[in-house]
C-alpha positions in Angstrom: 13.7 3.8 -25.2 10.3 5.1 -26.5 8.6 8.4 -26.0 5.1 7.1 -25.8 2.6 6.5 -23.1 3.7 2.9 -22.7 7.3 4.0 -22.0 6.0 6.5 -19.3 4.0 3.8 -17.5 6.8 1.3 -17.8 9.2 3.7 -16.2 6.6 4.6 -13.5 6.0 0.9 -12.7 9.8 0.3 -12.5 10.3 3.2 -10.3 7.6 2.2 -7.9 8.8 -1.4 -7.7 11.3 -0.5 -4.9 8.5 0.9 -2.8 6.3 -2.1 -3.4 9.2 -4.5 -2.6 10.1 -2.6 0.6 6.5 -2.7 1.7 5.9 -6.3 0.9 9.2 -7.4 2.6 8.2 -5.5 5.8 4.7 -7.1 5.8 6.2 -10.5 5.2 8.7 -10.2 7.9 5.9 -9.3 10.4 4.4 -12.8 9.8 7.5 -14.9 9.1 8.3 -15.9 12.6 5.8 -17.8 14.8 2.7 -19.6 13.8 0.0 -17.1 14.8 -1.1 -13.5 14.1 -0.2 -11.8 17.4 0.0 -8.3 18.8 3.6 -7.9 17.8 3.0 -8.9 14.2 -0.1 -6.7 14.0 1.9 -3.8 15.3 4.6 -4.4 12.6 1.9 -4.6 10.0 0.2 -1.3 11.2 3.6 0.5 11.2 4.4 -0.8 7.6 1.0 0.4 6.4 1.4 3.8 8.0 4.9 4.1 6.5 3.4 3.3 3.1 1.1 6.3 3.5 -2.0 4.2 4.1 -3.0 6.4 7.1 -3.5 5.4 10.7 -7.2 4.7 10.7 -7.0 2.6 7.5 -3.9 0.8 8.8 -5.6 -0.1 12.0 -8.7 -1.3 10.2 -6.6 -3.4 7.9 -4.6 -4.9 10.8 -7.9 -5.7 12.5 -9.2 -7.3 9.3 -6.1 -9.5 9.2 -6.5 -10.5 12.8 -10.3 -11.3 12.4 -9.7 -13.3 9.2 -7.0 -15.3 11.0 -9.2 -15.9 14.0 -12.1 -17.0 11.7 -9.6 -19.3 9.9 -10.1 -17.6 6.5 -6.4 -18.3 6.3 -4.4 -20.4 8.7 -0.8 -19.8 7.7 0.5 -16.4 8.9 2.5 -16.3 5.8 -0.7 -15.9 3.9 -1.5 -12.6 5.6 0.0 -10.6 2.8 -2.2 -12.4 0.2 -5.3 -11.7 2.4 -4.2 -8.1 2.8 -3.9 -7.6 -0.9 -7.4 -8.9 -1.5 -8.7 -6.8 1.4 -7.1 -3.7 -0.1 -8.6 -4.5 -3.5 -12.0 -4.8 -2.0 -11.6 -1.5 -0.1 -10.5 0.4 -3.2 -13.2 -0.8 -5.5 -15.6 2.0 -4.3 -13.1 4.8 -4.5 -13.5 7.5 -7.1 -10.0 7.5 -8.7 -10.7 9.9 -11.5 -8.7 13.1 -11.7 -11.0 16.1 -11.4 -9.5 18.5 -13.9 -10.2 22.2 -13.3 -12.4 23.8 -16.0 -10.4 27.0 -15.8 -6.9 27.5 -14.5 -4.5 24.9 -13.2 -5.4 21.6 -11.7 -3.7 21.3 -8.3 -2.7 17.9 -6.8 -1.9 17.6 -3.1 0.8 15.1 -2.3 1.0 14.2 1.3 2.9 11.6 3.3 5.4 11.0 6.1 9.1 11.9 5.7 11.2 9.5 3.6 8.5 7.6 1.7 9.3 9.0 -1.7 6.9 11.9 -2.3 9.4 14.0 -4.2 10.6 11.0 -6.3 7.0 10.1 -7.1 6.2 13.7 -8.1 9.3 13.8 -10.4 8.1 10.5 -12.0 4.6 12.0 -12.6 6.1 15.1 -14.1 
């Protein structure tokens, strides 16, 4: 058990693994049954994305991207929807400014927002 930066990030990664697993399991279950991307599976996907604090507009856009990609046969097995979604998210996040804007004077304040039960308090504790 080390006290360094690597130890902190290892603990953070381990702590977030439950959230990642719950999210990926939900998305996988949306596309496990059946052989097409349909309204029901897209609704399940959208709900999983919103529950993961993606936000309703982004969740709807991502579900629409999955549906369009499936229709265009960029992937043909509905089980590959999660892989497509991962790549879609990576592309979407490439243009985001992810740097922390530290205050020049006084404290730097972070706003943590999300729906009930998604682990905000736990994540804040891990960051602290």
